[in-house]
DSSP file (Angstrom, degrees, kcal/mol; ACC not computed):
  #  RESIDUE AA STRUCTURE BP1 BP2  ACC     N-H-->O    O-->H-N    N-H-->O    O-->H-N    TCO  KAPPA ALPHA  PHI   PSI    X-CA   Y-CA   Z-CA
    1    1 A M              0   0    0      0, 0.0     2,-0.1     0, 0.0     3,-0.0   0.000 360.0 360.0 360.0 152.4   79.7   33.6   77.3
    2    2 A T     >  -     0   0    0      1,-0.1     4,-2.1     0, 0.0     5,-0.2  -0.467 360.0-108.7 -88.8 165.5   78.7   35.8   80.3
    3    3 A L  H  > S+     0   0    0      1,-0.2     4,-2.7     2,-0.2     5,-0.2   0.917 120.2  52.4 -58.3 -44.5   80.8   38.5   81.8
    4    4 A M  H  > S+     0   0    0      1,-0.2     4,-2.3     2,-0.2    -1,-0.2   0.881 108.9  49.7 -63.1 -37.9   81.4   36.3   84.9
    5    5 A E  H  4 S+     0   0    0      1,-0.2    -1,-0.2     2,-0.2    -2,-0.2   0.888 114.6  44.9 -67.0 -37.6   82.6   33.4   82.7
    6    6 A E  H  < S+     0   0    0     -4,-2.1    51,-0.3     1,-0.1    -2,-0.2   0.851 116.0  46.9 -72.3 -35.0   84.9   35.8   80.9
    7    7 A L  H  < S+     0   0    0     -4,-2.7    49,-2.0    -5,-0.2    50,-0.3   0.910  97.8  78.2 -74.8 -44.5   86.2   37.5   84.1
    8    8 A S  B  <  -A   55   0A   0     -4,-2.3     2,-0.3    47,-0.2    47,-0.3  -0.255  59.4-165.1 -73.7 155.3   86.9   34.5   86.2
    9    9 A A        -     0   0    0     45,-1.9    45,-0.4    47,-0.1    -2,-0.0  -0.951  26.2-130.5-136.1 155.2   90.0   32.3   85.9
   10   10 A D  S    S-     0   0    0     -2,-0.3    -1,-0.1     1,-0.1    -2,-0.0   0.684  79.9 -40.1 -79.9 -18.7   90.9   28.8   87.2
   11   11 A G  S    S-     0   0    0     42,-0.0    -1,-0.1    44,-0.0    42,-0.0  -0.963  87.4 -33.1 177.7-169.0   94.3   29.9   88.6
   12   12 A P        -     0   0    0      0, 0.0    47,-0.2     0, 0.0     5,-0.1  -0.282  69.7 -91.4 -71.6 156.6   97.4   32.0   88.0
   13   13 A R    >   -     0   0    0     45,-2.0     3,-1.6     3,-0.1     7,-0.1  -0.415  55.2 -93.7 -65.1 141.2   98.8   32.6   84.6
   14   14 A P  T 3  S+     0   0    0      0, 0.0    -1,-0.1     0, 0.0    -3,-0.0  -0.247 108.2  25.8 -59.1 140.9  101.4   30.0   83.6
   15   15 A G  T 3  S+     0   0    0     -3,-0.1     3,-0.1     1,-0.0    -2,-0.1   0.278 113.7  65.6  91.8 -10.2  105.0   30.9   84.3
   16   16 A H    <>  +     0   0    0     -3,-1.6     4,-2.6     2,-0.1     5,-0.2   0.107  57.9 122.2-127.7  21.0  104.2   33.3   87.2
   17   17 A E  H  > S+     0   0    0      1,-0.2     4,-1.1     2,-0.2     7,-0.1   0.874  73.5  51.4 -56.7 -43.3  102.8   31.0   89.8
   18   18 A K  H >4 S+     0   0    0      1,-0.2     3,-0.6     2,-0.2     4,-0.3   0.947 114.9  41.0 -62.9 -48.8  105.3   31.8   92.5
   19   19 A A  H >4 S+     0   0    0      1,-0.2     3,-1.3     2,-0.2     4,-0.3   0.883 113.2  55.0 -65.1 -38.2  104.8   35.6   92.3
   20   20 A M  H >X S+     0   0    0     -4,-2.6     4,-2.3     1,-0.3     3,-0.7   0.692  91.3  75.0 -70.2 -18.2  101.1   35.2   91.9
   21   21 A D  H <X S+     0   0    0     -4,-1.1     4,-1.8    -3,-0.6    -1,-0.3   0.687  72.2  83.1 -70.0 -16.8  100.9   33.2   95.1
   22   22 A L  H <4 S+     0   0    0     -3,-1.3    -1,-0.2    -4,-0.3    -2,-0.1   0.942 118.2   8.7 -51.1 -50.2  101.4   36.4   97.2
   23   23 A Y  H X4 S+     0   0    0     -3,-0.7     3,-2.2    -4,-0.3     4,-0.3   0.681 119.6  75.8 -99.7 -24.7   97.6   37.0   96.9
   24   24 A G  H >< S+     0   0    0     -4,-2.3     3,-1.8     1,-0.3    -3,-0.2   0.805  84.2  66.1 -58.6 -30.4   96.7   33.7   95.3
   25   25 A R  T 3< S+     0   0    0     -4,-1.8    -1,-0.3     1,-0.3    -2,-0.1   0.646  95.2  60.5 -67.2 -11.9   97.0   32.0   98.6
   26   26 A L  T <  S+     0   0    0     -3,-2.2    26,-0.4    -5,-0.1    -1,-0.3   0.529  74.0 126.0 -89.9  -6.7   94.0   34.1   99.8
   27   27 A T    <   +     0   0    0     -3,-1.8     2,-0.3    -4,-0.3    26,-0.2  -0.253  51.3  51.9 -58.6 138.6   91.6   32.7   97.1
   28   28 A G  E    S-B   52   0A   0     24,-2.2    24,-2.8     2,-0.0     2,-0.4  -0.831  95.3 -55.0 128.6-168.7   88.4   31.3   98.7
   29   29 A T  E     -B   51   0A   0     -2,-0.3   138,-2.9   138,-0.2     2,-0.4  -0.913  45.9-167.9-116.0 137.1   85.9   32.6  101.2
   30   30 A W  E     -BC  50 166A   0     20,-2.4    20,-2.4    -2,-0.4     2,-0.5  -0.952  17.3-141.7-125.7 138.8   86.7   34.0  104.6
   31   31 A D  E     -BC  49 165A   0    134,-2.8   134,-2.5    -2,-0.4     2,-0.4  -0.897  32.2-164.6 -97.8 130.5   84.5   34.9  107.6
   32   32 A V  E     -BC  48 164A   0     16,-2.7    16,-2.0    -2,-0.5     2,-0.5  -0.934  26.6-147.6-128.8 136.8   85.8   38.0  109.3
   33   33 A T  E     -BC  47 163A   0    130,-2.4   130,-2.4    -2,-0.4     2,-0.4  -0.912  33.8-165.0 -94.2 125.9   85.4   39.8  112.5
   34   34 A N  E     +BC  46 162A   0     12,-2.7    12,-2.3    -2,-0.5     2,-0.3  -0.900  19.4 173.4-120.9 139.7   85.8   43.5  111.7
   35   35 A R  E     +BC  45 161A   0    126,-2.0   126,-2.7    -2,-0.4     2,-0.3  -0.989  10.7 162.8-141.9 140.7   86.4   46.6  113.8
   36   36 A Y  E     -BC  44 160A   0      8,-2.3     8,-3.4    -2,-0.3     2,-0.5  -0.974  43.1 -94.1-150.7 161.1   87.1   50.1  112.6
   37   37 A R  E     -B   43   0A   0    122,-2.3     6,-0.2    -2,-0.3     5,-0.1  -0.691  41.7-147.0 -81.5 122.7   87.0   53.7  113.9
   38   38 A G    >   -     0   0    0      4,-3.3     3,-2.1    -2,-0.5    -1,-0.0  -0.152  38.1 -81.4 -78.2-179.9   83.7   55.4  113.1
   39   39 A P  T 3  S+     0   0    0      0, 0.0    -1,-0.1     0, 0.0    -2,-0.1   0.794 131.6  48.9 -56.1 -32.3   83.3   59.1  112.3
   40   40 A G  T 3  S-     0   0    0      2,-0.1     3,-0.1     1,-0.0    -3,-0.0   0.464 120.4-106.2 -87.3  -0.8   83.4   60.0  116.0
   41   41 A G  S <  S+     0   0    0     -3,-2.1     2,-0.1     1,-0.4     3,-0.0   0.300  79.2 129.4  94.4  -9.7   86.5   58.0  116.7
   42   42 A D        -     0   0    0     -5,-0.1    -4,-3.3     1,-0.1    -1,-0.4  -0.489  66.6-104.1 -76.9 150.4   84.7   55.2  118.6
   43   43 A W  E     -B   37   0A   0     -6,-0.2     2,-0.4    -2,-0.1    -6,-0.2  -0.591  33.7-161.9 -76.3 132.6   85.3   51.6  117.5
   44   44 A V  E     -B   36   0A   0     -8,-3.4    -8,-2.3    -2,-0.3     2,-0.3  -0.934   7.0-156.7-112.4 137.0   82.5   50.0  115.5
   45   45 A T  E     +B   35   0A   0     -2,-0.4    25,-0.5   -10,-0.2     2,-0.3  -0.820  26.6 129.6-115.9 156.5   82.3   46.2  115.2
   46   46 A G  E     -B   34   0A   0    -12,-2.3   -12,-2.7    -2,-0.3     2,-0.3  -0.931  45.6 -90.1-173.6-165.9   80.7   44.0  112.6
   47   47 A T  E     -BD  33  68A   0     21,-2.6    21,-3.1    -2,-0.3     2,-0.4  -0.857  25.2-159.5-126.8 162.5   81.3   41.0  110.4
   48   48 A V  E     -BD  32  67A   0    -16,-2.0   -16,-2.7    -2,-0.3     2,-0.6  -0.997  13.7-151.5-139.9 140.6   82.6   40.6  106.8
   49   49 A V  E     -BD  31  66A   0     17,-1.8    17,-2.1    -2,-0.4     2,-0.5  -0.986  26.2-170.5-107.1 119.8   82.3   37.9  104.2
   50   50 A W  E     -BD  30  65A   0    -20,-2.4   -20,-2.4    -2,-0.6     2,-0.5  -0.949   5.6-173.5-121.5 115.5   85.4   38.3  102.1
   51   51 A T  E     -BD  29  64A   0     13,-2.5    13,-2.1    -2,-0.5     2,-0.3  -0.939   1.6-169.4-116.7 127.8   85.8   36.3   98.9
   52   52 A F  E     +BD  28  63A   0    -24,-2.8   -24,-2.2    -2,-0.5     2,-0.3  -0.880  13.4 164.9-112.7 144.3   89.0   36.2   96.8
   53   53 A G  E     - D   0  62A   0      9,-2.5     9,-2.6    -2,-0.3     2,-0.2  -0.994  38.8 -98.0-155.7 160.3   89.3   34.7   93.3
   54   54 A W  E     + D   0  61A   0    -45,-0.4   -45,-1.9    -2,-0.3     2,-0.3  -0.572  46.9 169.8 -76.4 139.2   91.4   34.6   90.2
   55   55 A V  E >>> +AD   8  60A   0      5,-2.4     5,-1.6   -47,-0.3     4,-0.7  -0.884  44.1  40.5-141.0 172.6   90.4   36.9   87.3
   56   56 A L  G >45S-     0   0    0    -49,-2.0     3,-1.5    -2,-0.3    -1,-0.2   0.908 130.2 -50.8  52.8  53.9   91.6   38.2   83.9
   57   57 A A  G 345S-     0   0    0    -50,-0.3    -1,-0.3   -51,-0.3   -48,-0.1   0.795 108.1 -54.8  57.7  31.5   93.1   34.9   82.7
   58   58 A G  G <45S+     0   0    0     -3,-0.6   -45,-2.0     2,-0.2    -1,-0.3   0.606 114.0 113.3  81.1  12.2   95.0   34.5   85.9
   59   59 A H  T <<5S+     0   0    0     -3,-1.5    28,-1.5    -4,-0.7     2,-0.3   0.579  78.7  27.5 -87.3 -11.3   96.7   37.9   85.7
   60   60 A A  E   < -DE  55  86A   0     -5,-1.6    -5,-2.4    26,-0.2     2,-0.4  -0.956  62.3-137.7-148.8 160.9   94.9   39.3   88.8
   61   61 A V  E     -DE  54  85A   0     24,-2.2    24,-1.8    -2,-0.3     2,-0.3  -0.997  26.1-173.1-121.5 126.5   93.2   38.5   92.1
   62   62 A Q  E     -DE  53  84A   0     -9,-2.6    -9,-2.5    -2,-0.4     2,-0.3  -0.895   3.1-163.8-118.6 149.3   90.0   40.3   92.9
   63   63 A D  E     -DE  52  83A   0     20,-2.3    20,-1.2    -2,-0.3     2,-0.4  -0.906   9.6-154.9-126.8 160.6   88.0   40.2   96.0
   64   64 A V  E     -DE  51  82A   0    -13,-2.1   -13,-2.5    -2,-0.3     2,-0.4  -0.998  13.9-161.9-130.6 132.7   84.5   41.2   97.0
   65   65 A M  E     -DE  50  81A   0     16,-2.9    16,-1.5    -2,-0.4     2,-0.6  -0.946   8.7-164.4-118.0 134.8   83.7   42.2  100.6
   66   66 A W  E     -DE  49  80A   0    -17,-2.1   -17,-1.8    -2,-0.4     2,-0.3  -0.951  14.4-162.1-116.8 109.0   80.2   42.3  102.3
   67   67 A F  E     -DE  48  79A   0     12,-2.7    12,-2.0    -2,-0.6     2,-0.4  -0.715   5.5-170.2 -89.3 137.0   80.3   44.2  105.5
   68   68 A T  E     +DE  47  78A   0    -21,-3.1   -21,-2.6    -2,-0.3     2,-0.3  -0.998  16.0 153.0-128.7 130.0   77.5   43.8  108.0
   69   69 A E  E     - E   0  77A   0      8,-2.0     8,-3.2    -2,-0.4     2,-0.4  -0.932  50.0 -85.3-143.9 168.1   77.0   46.0  111.1
   70   70 A F  E     - E   0  76A   0    -25,-0.5     5,-0.1    -2,-0.3     3,-0.1  -0.647  48.1-173.4 -81.0 128.4   74.1   47.1  113.3
   71   71 A G    >   -     0   0    0      4,-3.4     3,-2.1    -2,-0.4     4,-0.1  -0.159  44.4 -32.4-102.1-161.9   72.3   50.1  111.9
   72   72 A P  G >  S+     0   0    0      0, 0.0     3,-1.1     0, 0.0    -1,-0.3  -0.286 132.5  15.6 -56.7 136.3   69.6   52.3  113.3
   73   73 A G  G 3  S-     0   0    0      1,-0.2    -2,-0.0    -3,-0.1    -3,-0.0   0.540 127.1 -78.1  75.3   6.0   67.1   50.4  115.4
   74   74 A G  G <  S+     0   0    0     -3,-2.1    -1,-0.2     1,-0.3     3,-0.0   0.505  90.8 141.0  83.1   2.7   69.6   47.5  115.7
   75   75 A Y    <   -     0   0    0     -3,-1.1    -4,-3.4    -5,-0.1    -1,-0.3  -0.573  58.9-102.8 -80.9 143.2   68.8   46.1  112.3
   76   76 A P  E     -E   70   0A   0      0, 0.0     2,-0.4     0, 0.0    -6,-0.2  -0.382  32.5-160.4 -67.2 140.4   71.8   44.8  110.2
   77   77 A V  E     -E   69   0A   0     -8,-3.2    -8,-2.0    -2,-0.1     2,-0.4  -0.979   4.8-155.6-119.8 132.7   73.1   47.1  107.4
   78   78 A R  E     +E   68   0A   0     -2,-0.4     2,-0.3   -10,-0.2   -10,-0.2  -0.914  15.4 171.4-112.9 136.3   75.2   45.6  104.6
   79   79 A T  E     -E   67   0A   0    -12,-2.0   -12,-2.7    -2,-0.4     2,-0.3  -0.897  14.2-150.7-131.9 165.5   77.7   47.5  102.4
   80   80 A T  E     +E   66   0A   0     -2,-0.3     2,-0.3   -14,-0.2   -14,-0.2  -0.879  16.2 170.0-136.4 165.8   80.1   46.2   99.9
   81   81 A G  E     -E   65   0A   0    -16,-1.5   -16,-2.9    -2,-0.3     2,-0.3  -0.953  14.6-149.3-163.1 168.4   83.5   46.9   98.3
   82   82 A S  E     -EF  64  99A   0     17,-2.5    17,-2.8    -2,-0.3     2,-0.4  -0.991   1.1-153.6-147.7 151.5   86.0   45.3   96.0
   83   83 A T  E     -EF  63  98A   0    -20,-1.2   -20,-2.3    -2,-0.3     2,-0.5  -0.995   5.2-158.1-128.1 133.6   89.7   45.2   95.4
   84   84 A M  E     -EF  62  97A   0     13,-2.4    13,-2.3    -2,-0.4     2,-0.5  -0.938   7.5-169.2-108.8 133.0   91.5   44.4   92.2
   85   85 A R  E     -EF  61  96A   0    -24,-1.8   -24,-2.2    -2,-0.5     2,-0.5  -0.968   4.0-175.2-125.8 114.3   95.2   43.3   92.4
   86   86 A L  E     -EF  60  95A   0      9,-2.6     9,-3.0    -2,-0.5     2,-0.3  -0.942  19.6-134.3-115.7 125.0   97.1   43.1   89.2
   87   87 A Y  E     - F   0  94A   0    -28,-1.5     7,-0.2    -2,-0.5   -67,-0.1  -0.596   9.7-158.9 -82.3 134.6  100.7   41.8   89.1
   88   88 A D  E  >> - F   0  93A   0      5,-3.0     4,-1.6    -2,-0.3     5,-1.2  -0.922   2.2-167.7-110.5 102.9  103.4   43.6   87.2
   89   89 A P  T  45S+     0   0    0      0, 0.0    -1,-0.1     0, 0.0     5,-0.0   0.787  83.0  61.2 -65.2 -25.8  106.3   41.2   86.5
   90   90 A E  T  45S+     0   0    0      1,-0.2    -2,-0.0     3,-0.1     0, 0.0   0.901 119.4  25.2 -67.3 -39.9  108.7   44.0   85.4
   91   91 A S  T  45S-     0   0    0     -3,-0.5    -1,-0.2     2,-0.2     3,-0.1   0.525  99.3-130.6 -98.7  -7.5  108.6   45.7   88.8
   92   92 A D  T  <5S+     0   0    0     -4,-1.6     2,-0.3     1,-0.2    -2,-0.1   0.879  70.6 117.7  54.4  40.5  107.7   42.6   90.8
   93   93 A R  E   < -F   88   0A   0     -5,-1.2    -5,-3.0    18,-0.1     2,-0.5  -0.867  63.4-124.3-129.7 163.4  104.9   44.7   92.4
   94   94 A W  E     -FG  87 110A   0     16,-2.4    16,-2.7    -2,-0.3     2,-0.6  -0.933  12.7-141.4-111.0 132.6  101.2   44.5   92.6
   95   95 A H  E     -FG  86 109A   0     -9,-3.0    -9,-2.6    -2,-0.5     2,-0.4  -0.851  28.1-169.4 -89.4 123.6   98.9   47.4   91.5
   96   96 A V  E     +FG  85 108A   0     12,-2.6    12,-3.3    -2,-0.6     2,-0.4  -0.961  13.9 178.6-124.1 128.9   96.1   47.4   94.0
   97   97 A V  E     -FG  84 107A   0    -13,-2.3   -13,-2.4    -2,-0.4     2,-0.4  -0.979   7.8-166.0-132.8 121.2   92.8   49.5   93.8
   98   98 A W  E     +FG  83 106A   0      8,-2.6     8,-2.1    -2,-0.4     2,-0.3  -0.854  17.0 173.9-100.2 139.8   90.0   49.3   96.3
   99   99 A F  E     -FG  82 105A   0    -17,-2.8   -17,-2.5    -2,-0.4     6,-0.2  -0.994  17.0-158.3-146.9 153.0   86.7   50.8   95.4
  100  100 A S    >   -     0   0    0      4,-1.9     3,-2.1    -2,-0.3   -19,-0.2  -0.869  36.0-110.8-125.4 160.0   83.2   51.0   96.8
  101  101 A P  T 3  S+     0   0    0      0, 0.0   -20,-0.1     0, 0.0    -1,-0.0   0.727 115.1  68.5 -61.6 -19.6   79.8   51.7   95.2
  102  102 A A  T 3  S-     0   0    0      2,-0.1   -21,-0.0     1,-0.1    -3,-0.0   0.508 120.6-106.2 -77.2  -3.4   79.8   55.1   96.9
  103  103 A G  S <  S+     0   0    0     -3,-2.1     2,-0.3     1,-0.3    -1,-0.1   0.461  73.4 140.5  94.0   1.3   82.7   56.1   94.7
  104  104 A R        +     0   0    0     20,-0.0    -4,-1.9     2,-0.0    -1,-0.3  -0.593  26.0 178.4 -76.9 139.1   85.5   55.9   97.2
  105  105 A T  E     -G   99   0A   0     -2,-0.3    20,-0.8    -6,-0.2     2,-0.4  -0.978  18.9-166.5-138.6 153.4   88.8   54.5   95.9
  106  106 A V  E     -GH  98 124A   0     -8,-2.1    -8,-2.6    -2,-0.3     2,-0.5  -0.989  10.8-155.2-137.6 131.1   92.2   53.9   97.3
  107  107 A T  E     +GH  97 123A   0     16,-1.6    16,-1.7    -2,-0.4     2,-0.3  -0.926  24.0 163.8-111.4 129.4   95.2   53.1   95.1
  108  108 A L  E     -GH  96 122A   0    -12,-3.3   -12,-2.6    -2,-0.5     2,-0.4  -0.847  35.6-127.4-136.7 168.8   98.1   51.2   96.5
  109  109 A V  E     -GH  95 121A   0     12,-2.5    12,-2.2    -2,-0.3     2,-0.3  -0.991  28.9-156.2-117.6 131.7  101.2   49.2   95.6
  110  110 A G  E     +GH  94 120A   0    -16,-2.7   -16,-2.4    -2,-0.4     2,-0.3  -0.840  20.6 154.9-112.0 147.2  101.5   45.7   97.1
  111  111 A H  E     - H   0 119A   0      8,-2.3     8,-2.8    -2,-0.3     2,-0.1  -0.972  47.4 -76.8-157.9 166.0  104.6   43.6   97.8
  112  112 A A  E     - H   0 118A   0     -2,-0.3     6,-0.2     6,-0.2     2,-0.1  -0.436  45.9-168.3 -68.3 139.7  105.8   40.8  100.0
  113  113 A G    >   -     0   0    0      4,-2.9     3,-0.6     1,-0.2     2,-0.2  -0.250  37.3 -54.6-107.3-159.5  106.7   41.7  103.6
  114  114 A E  G >  S+     0   0    0      1,-0.2     3,-2.2     2,-0.1    -1,-0.2  -0.491 114.7   9.4 -80.4 151.5  108.5   39.9  106.3
  115  115 A D  G 3  S-     0   0    0      1,-0.3    -1,-0.2    -2,-0.2    22,-0.2   0.782 136.2 -51.6  54.1  34.9  107.4   36.4  107.5
  116  116 A G  G <  S+     0   0    0     -3,-0.6    -1,-0.3     1,-0.2    -2,-0.1   0.512  99.6 144.9  83.6   3.9  104.9   35.9  104.8
  117  117 A D    <   -     0   0    0     -3,-2.2    -4,-2.9    -5,-0.1     2,-0.4  -0.250  44.3-136.2 -68.9 162.7  103.1   39.3  105.3
  118  118 A I  E     -HI 112 134A   0     16,-2.2    16,-2.3    -6,-0.2     2,-0.5  -0.995  16.1-159.1-120.7 126.9  101.7   41.4  102.5
  119  119 A V  E     -HI 111 133A   0     -8,-2.8    -8,-2.3    -2,-0.4     2,-0.4  -0.906   9.9-178.3-109.4 130.7  102.4   45.1  102.6
  120  120 A Q  E     +HI 110 132A   0     12,-1.9    12,-3.1    -2,-0.5     2,-0.4  -0.994   6.2 176.4-130.1 125.2  100.2   47.5  100.7
  121  121 A E  E     +HI 109 131A   0    -12,-2.2   -12,-2.5    -2,-0.4     2,-0.3  -0.978  19.3 106.2-132.6 142.6  100.9   51.3  100.7
  122  122 A G  E     -HI 108 130A   0      8,-2.1     8,-2.6    -2,-0.4     2,-0.3  -0.910  52.6 -71.6-177.3-154.7   99.3   54.1   98.9
  123  123 A L  E     -HI 107 129A   0    -16,-1.7   -16,-1.6    -2,-0.3     6,-0.2  -0.965  24.9-131.4-133.6 144.2   97.1   57.2   99.0
  124  124 A R  E >   -H  106   0A   0      4,-2.4     3,-2.1    -2,-0.3   -18,-0.2  -0.396  45.9 -96.3 -77.2 169.0   93.4   58.0   99.5
  125  125 A L  T 3  S+     0   0    0    -20,-0.8    -1,-0.1     1,-0.3   -19,-0.1   0.813 127.0  56.4 -58.5 -30.0   91.9   60.5   97.0
  126  126 A D  T 3  S-     0   0    0      2,-0.1    -1,-0.3     1,-0.0    -3,-0.0   0.431 123.0-104.7 -83.4   2.8   92.4   63.3   99.6
  127  127 A G    <   +     0   0    0     -3,-2.1     2,-0.2     1,-0.3    -2,-0.1   0.397  69.9 148.3  92.0  -2.5   96.2   62.5   99.7
  128  128 A T        -     0   0    0      1,-0.1    -4,-2.4    -5,-0.1    -1,-0.3  -0.494  48.8-122.9 -67.0 129.4   96.1   60.7  103.1
  129  129 A A  E     -IJ 123 149A   0     20,-1.1    20,-2.3    -2,-0.2     2,-0.3  -0.518  31.9-169.9 -73.1 139.1   98.8   58.0  103.2
  130  130 A V  E     -IJ 122 148A   0     -8,-2.6    -8,-2.1    18,-0.2     2,-0.4  -0.952  15.7-166.3-129.8 151.7   97.6   54.5  104.0
  131  131 A R  E     -IJ 121 147A   0     16,-1.9    16,-2.7    -2,-0.3     2,-0.5  -0.967   8.3-172.9-136.6 118.8   99.3   51.2  104.8
  132  132 A W  E     -IJ 120 146A   0    -12,-3.1   -12,-1.9    -2,-0.4     2,-0.4  -0.959   8.8-168.5-116.6 128.0   97.3   48.0  104.7
  133  133 A L  E     -IJ 119 145A   0     12,-2.8    12,-2.5    -2,-0.5     2,-0.6  -0.941  21.6-156.0-122.7 135.3   98.9   44.8  106.0
  134  134 A F  E     +IJ 118 144A   0    -16,-2.3   -16,-2.2    -2,-0.4     2,-0.3  -0.959  34.9 171.3 -97.7 120.8   98.0   41.1  105.8
  135  135 A T  E     + J   0 143A   0      8,-3.7     8,-2.8    -2,-0.6     3,-0.2  -0.809  49.6  27.6-126.6 168.0   99.8   39.5  108.7
  136  136 A E  S    S-     0   0    0     -2,-0.3     2,-0.4     6,-0.2    -1,-0.2   0.849  79.4-177.9  51.5  38.5   99.8   36.1  110.4
  137  137 A V        +     0   0    0    -22,-0.2     2,-0.3    -3,-0.2     5,-0.2  -0.542  11.7 151.9 -75.5 125.6   98.8   34.6  107.1
  138  138 A S        -     0   0    0      3,-2.8     3,-0.0    -2,-0.4    -3,-0.0  -0.800  61.3 -88.2-136.8-178.0   98.2   30.9  107.2
  139  139 A E  S    S+     0   0    0     -2,-0.3     3,-0.1     1,-0.2    -2,-0.0   0.795 126.2  29.9 -62.8 -27.9   96.1   28.4  105.2
  140  140 A S  S    S+     0   0    0      1,-0.2    26,-2.7    25,-0.1     2,-0.3   0.546 123.9  14.5-114.1  -9.0   93.2   28.9  107.7
  141  141 A R  E     - K   0 165A   0     24,-0.2    -3,-2.8    -5,-0.1     2,-0.3  -0.992  47.7-179.3-159.1 162.8   93.5   32.5  108.9
  142  142 A F  E     - K   0 164A   0     22,-1.5    22,-2.9    -2,-0.3     2,-0.4  -0.971  21.6-131.9-158.0 165.0   95.0   36.0  108.6
  143  143 A R  E     -JK 135 163A   0     -8,-2.8    -8,-3.7    -2,-0.3     2,-0.5  -0.979  17.6-159.4-119.9 133.8   94.9   39.3  110.3
  144  144 A W  E     -JK 134 162A   0     18,-3.1    18,-2.7    -2,-0.4     2,-0.4  -0.959   7.2-169.9-116.4 131.1   94.4   42.5  108.2
  145  145 A L  E     -JK 133 161A   0    -12,-2.5   -12,-2.8    -2,-0.5     2,-0.5  -0.978   6.1-160.8-124.5 131.1   95.4   45.9  109.7
  146  146 A G  E     +JK 132 160A   0     14,-2.9    13,-3.1    -2,-0.4    14,-1.4  -0.951  15.4 176.1-114.5 120.7   94.6   49.3  108.1
  147  147 A Y  E     -JK 131 158A   0    -16,-2.7   -16,-1.9    -2,-0.5     2,-0.3  -0.834  10.8-163.4-117.9 155.9   96.7   52.3  109.1
  148  148 A F  E     -JK 130 157A   0      9,-1.8     9,-2.6    -2,-0.3     2,-0.4  -0.957   4.8-153.9-134.1 158.7   96.7   56.0  108.0
  149  149 A S  E     -J  129   0A   0    -20,-2.3   -20,-1.1    -2,-0.3     3,-0.3  -0.998  14.7-174.4-134.1 132.7   99.2   58.8  108.4
  150  150 A T  S    S+     0   0    0     -2,-0.4     6,-0.1     5,-0.2    -1,-0.1   0.365  86.6  58.8-102.5   2.5   98.6   62.5  108.4
  151  151 A D  S >  S-     0   0    0      4,-0.5     3,-1.1   -22,-0.1    -1,-0.2  -0.172 122.4 -92.2-124.8  40.8  102.3   63.3  108.5
  152  152 A E  T 3  S-     0   0    0     -3,-0.3    -2,-0.1     1,-0.3   -24,-0.0   0.826  90.7 -43.8  57.3  37.5  103.4   61.6  105.3
  153  153 A G  T 3  S+     0   0    0      2,-0.4    -1,-0.3   -24,-0.1     3,-0.1   0.528 105.6 120.7  89.8   6.7  104.3   58.4  107.0
  154  154 A G  S <  S+     0   0    0     -3,-1.1     2,-0.3     1,-0.2    -2,-0.1   0.871  88.2   5.7 -68.5 -36.2  106.1   59.8  110.0
  155  155 A S  S    S-     0   0    0      2,-0.0    -4,-0.5     0, 0.0     2,-0.4  -0.978  72.4-144.5-144.8 155.9  103.6   58.1  112.3
  156  156 A W        -     0   0    0     -2,-0.3     2,-0.4    -7,-0.1    -7,-0.2  -0.960   4.2-157.8-127.9 139.9  100.8   55.6  111.7
  157  157 A E  E     - K   0 148A   0     -9,-2.6    -9,-1.8    -2,-0.4     2,-0.3  -0.970  22.4-124.0-120.1 130.1   97.4   55.3  113.4
  158  158 A L  E     + K   0 147A   0     -2,-0.4   -11,-0.2   -11,-0.2     3,-0.1  -0.534  36.9 162.3 -70.7 128.9   95.4   52.1  113.4
  159  159 A E  E     +     0   0A   0    -13,-3.1  -122,-2.3     1,-0.3     2,-0.3   0.494  61.7  23.1-123.9 -10.5   91.9   52.6  112.0
  160  160 A Q  E     -CK  36 146A   0    -14,-1.4   -14,-2.9  -124,-0.2     2,-0.4  -0.977  52.4-175.6-157.7 144.4   90.7   49.1  111.1
  161  161 A E  E     -CK  35 145A   0   -126,-2.7  -126,-2.0    -2,-0.3     2,-0.4  -0.992   5.5-173.6-140.8 132.2   91.4   45.5  112.1
  162  162 A M  E     -CK  34 144A   0    -18,-2.7   -18,-3.1    -2,-0.4     2,-0.6  -0.994   9.7-160.0-128.5 132.5   90.0   42.3  110.5
  163  163 A L  E     -CK  33 143A   0   -130,-2.4  -130,-2.4    -2,-0.4     2,-0.4  -0.957  19.9-162.2-111.1 118.4   90.5   38.8  111.8
  164  164 A A  E     -CK  32 142A   0    -22,-2.9   -22,-1.5    -2,-0.6     2,-0.4  -0.820  15.1-170.6-112.1 140.4   89.7   36.2  109.1
  165  165 A Q  E     -CK  31 141A   0   -134,-2.5  -134,-2.8    -2,-0.4   -24,-0.2  -0.997  29.7-120.0-125.5 126.5   89.0   32.5  109.3
  166  166 A R  E     -C   30   0A   0    -26,-2.7  -136,-0.3    -2,-0.4  -138,-0.0  -0.407  25.7-121.7 -67.6 136.9   88.8   30.5  106.0
  167  167 A R              0   0    0   -138,-2.9  -138,-0.2     1,-0.1    -1,-0.1  -0.556 360.0 360.0 -73.2 142.3   85.5   28.7  105.4
  168  168 A P              0   0    0      0, 0.0    -1,-0.1     0, 0.0    -2,-0.1   0.525 360.0 360.0 -63.8 360.0   85.8   25.0  105.0
């Protein structure tokens, strides 16, 4: 068997379907309009193809993101990242780790929010608090919001917003 055959799963592990649906409902491919604050504080826009799938015998949901934005000379530049989400039935929480090929990582804890939202909170490697939210989640779309806090969660500043539409 190949690594991809061993990694992928057909669905959630039996007996935990309801809890696994928090992220499981996102499985599939999404076309995304992305905007984020660049190094100078200006908003940068681009697109993302965001694919979610079941992995590790249905114990986890992993995604792969391909970001595209205009680079020098107006030519498109693509970068990637991935997030692994592993459900812990004892705490009824999700362990979430985002990582990029550049070595950046963010570790978070995910749980259900209000009105079907997904709340993810954690820290960057430098100790900056982050809060990432999936909101307005439906079968065909969702909104993702990325916030950071420099005062240990006293106030939050929006640094990224993604609007996703499910591919047919």
